[in-house]
N, C-alpha and C positions, 0 to 999 in steps of 0.2 A: 459398874464398869462394863464397857462395851468394846468389842474387838472387831476390827476389819481384817479380812484375809485377802491379799492380792495374789492371784494366781498369774504371775508374770511369765514371760518367755524363758528367762534364765533362773529365776528365783521365786520363792514364796516369801511374801513379806507380811508381818503381823504387827498391828498397831492398835493402841487404845486412843490415839490422838496425842499422847504424851510419851508413853513407853513403847518401844518397838524392837523387833529383831527380825532377821531374815535367815533363810537357809536355802541352799541351792535346790533345784528341782531333784537332783540325784539324792541329796541328803534327806529330802522330804519323804522318800520311800521308807524311811525308818521313823517317821513322825508318830508321836502318840499325843492324845489329848492332854496328858499331863505336862507336855512341853509348854502349854499356855500359861503355866504357873510362872514362867519367866516374866510375864506381863502383870499378872494379878493372881491372888489366891483363887482357885477355881470356884469356890463357893461365893465369890463376889462378882463373878461374871454374869451379867444379866441378859446378855444377848450377843450374838455374833452375826455378821454379814459375810457370807462366803461366796466365792466365784468358782466356776468350773468351766474350763475350755471355752467354747464359743457361746455357750448359754443360749443356743437357738431352739431349745425345746420348750422354753417358757417365755412369756412376754410380760409377766408381772413379778414384782418382788414377792417371793413365795416361801411359806413355811417349809423348812427342809423335809418335814415328814410327809408333805403332800407332793413332793417332786419325784417324778419317775426318771430313771436313767440319768440321774445327776443333772437333769435339766438340759440335756443335749439330744439332738436327733440321732447323731452318730459320732463316734470318736474318729471316724475316717475323715480325711480331708486335709486342709492346709494347716500345718503345724507339726511340732516335734512332740512325739509321744514317749514319755519317760516313765510315768507311773507315780511320780511324787504328788501331783495334784489330786489324783484318785485317792491316794492314801490319806491325805489331809482331809479331803471331803468326807470320806467314810468314817474317819476317827471322830470328826466333829459331829456327824450325824448320830453315831453310836454313843456319844458322850452323855447325852441327856441334857446338855446345855441348850437353852433355846437358841435357834438359829434360823436365819432366812437365807435363801439363795437369790442372788441378784441376776437378772437376765442380761443377755446380750441384746443388740439391736439387729433386727432382721425383718423379713416381710410380714411377720405377725405383730410387729411393734407399732405403737401409735405415733409413728413419725410421718413427716410429709410424704405422701404416696409417691412423689417423683423420685425419692431416694430408693424406692423399692424396685427400680430398674435392675438393681443387683440384689441377690438373695441375702447377703449379709452386710451389715454396716459397721459393727464394732463388737468386741468381746466385752464381758461384764465388768472387768476391772476399770474400763474407761468410764463407766457410770460413776464409780467412786471418784475418779479424777474430776469429772464434771461437777459432782456435788460439792467437792471441796472448793473448786474455783468459783462456782456460783455463790457459795457462802461468802467468799472474800470480795468478789468483783461485781456481783449483781446478776440480774436475770437475763442479760443479753451478752453472751460470750462465744468466742471461737476458741477452741482448745486443740492444740496439736501435740500429740504424745509421740515423741521422736526417740526411738531407741533401736532395738533389733528390728522392730516394725515402725512404720509411721502411719498413724491414724488421726484424722482430724474430725472434730465434732462441732456441732452448732446447737446452742440453746437460745431460743427467742421467747421472751415473755415468761421465763421460768420453766419452759417445757422443751424437751429435746426435739429438735427439728429434723436432724439426720446426721449422717456421718459418711466419710470415705474410709472403707476398710483397707487393711494392709495390702491386699492383693489387687487393688484397683488402680492406685495412682502413685503417690510418692513412695520411693524406696526407703527402707530402713538400713541399718548397718548390715543385717544378715538376710532379710527377706524382702521381697518386692513383687511387682506385677510381672507376668510372663510376657516377654517381648517376642518378636518374630523368631529370633534365634532359638529361644527356649521352646517355642511351639514346634519348630523343625526338629529339635533334638528329641522331643517327646514323640513326635510322629515316626521318627526313625527307630524308636525303641531304645534309645540311649539313656533315657531318664524317665522317671515317673513325673507326673505333674507336681506332686507334693515336693519331691526332691528339687525340681526346678525352682519352685517357690522358695524353698529354704536356702537356695544359693543365688537368688536374684538381687540380693542387697549390695550396697555400695562396696562392702569389703571384698566382693568378688568381681565387681564390674568396673570400678574406677580406681585409678592410681591413688596411693595414700595421700599425696599432697593435695588432691582435689576433693576428698570425701566430705570434709566439713562444709566447704563452699557449695558442693553439689546438694548435700542434704538441706542446707539452708535455703537454696533456691527452690527445691521441690516443696519443702514445708511451707514456704511463703506463698507458693502458687496455690496450695490447697487452702491456706487461710484466705487468700484473696478471692478464691472461688466462693467460699462461705460468706465473705463480706459482700458479695453481690446480692445476697438474700437479706442480710442484716448489716447495712453499712455502718451503723453506729455501735456495733458490738465491740466489746473490749477483747483483746487477743492475749492468750496465754500459751506458754510452752511448758510441757512436762516431759519426763523421761530422762534417761541417762545422757542423751545428747543435747538436751535443752540449753545448758549453759554455753556450750560450744557454738551452737548455731544462732543463739539469740542476737548477737550483733548483726549478722547477715540478714536475718529475718526482719529486724527493725529497719535496716537500711532499705531493703526492697519494698517493704510495706509503708515506709515513711511514717511510722507511728510507734508509740511505746508498746513494748511487749513485756508482760509479767512472766517470771520464770519460777517454776516449781521443781522440787527435787524428786528423787525416786520413791519417796514415801507418800507422795500425794494420793495415790490410789488407795493404799491401806488406810490412811487417815480419813479419807472421804468415806470409805466403806464403814469405818467405825462410827462416823457421824450418821450414816444411813441407819446402822443398827440402833443407835441411840434414839433416833427419831421414830423409827418403825416400832420399837418396843415401848415408846412413849405415846403411841397412838396415831402416828401419821398414816393417812390413807392413800397417799400418793407421793412419789419421788420423781420430780422433774417430768411429770406427766405420765409416769409409769404407775399402774395400779399396785396396791399392796394386798396380797391374799394370805391371811393367817388363819 
């Protein structure tokens, strides 16, 4: 039995690909490794793939015993810091169950160097989403994960080409890029940059009746940008907003869009765990170091 752990913005999701459960980030502060028995007897768990924060301290899928600082350069930066993800990571590491840490995408990743104009491209759970979608749709895909954040990724020829991170382009419901107004508020000392990021989403900037339509437009724009590089790629949406924005994205792109639910990342990470502990030496172009 293999388990994937999705460190999401609002919740931690655990999946074997068949069985699954989730807990809020706040509830995760009380997590213990024994909670995994909700999925499988612990002595039957052969491997776990876990994510942590931005994953910018590693560039390969790495044995958890070899990872320093939980695989991040720093906990400072864009994002909400609660402590639940830290608790889950540390409990899994100390459990003795074999585990690997999945990296995020950043300047140290083997992506198209043009995407490295920005320091960060995507957090680790997005790799789980990609792995699940590629398994279903093939080796050329554009995947937009739309929820609290919006992150769009491209796989060509079975390898990750690059991604647009949450703080670069399309807004999510809660978080988004810093516009001129946000920069001015930061310069006046009225807000930190991270707080501005946490309040740049459509829930704060757009009237309720325009939020779905607006998110669909920006998600479609990110997908269209990726399709410039790989015109024949299939397009998929994931995340909590995917079902709502799918009709609008399909209309704007004039092509079919596949829709995945909130469990896509955890299921894909479980699939990564299974393949890594079965001997895989690479995951979508990312090296495996065990």
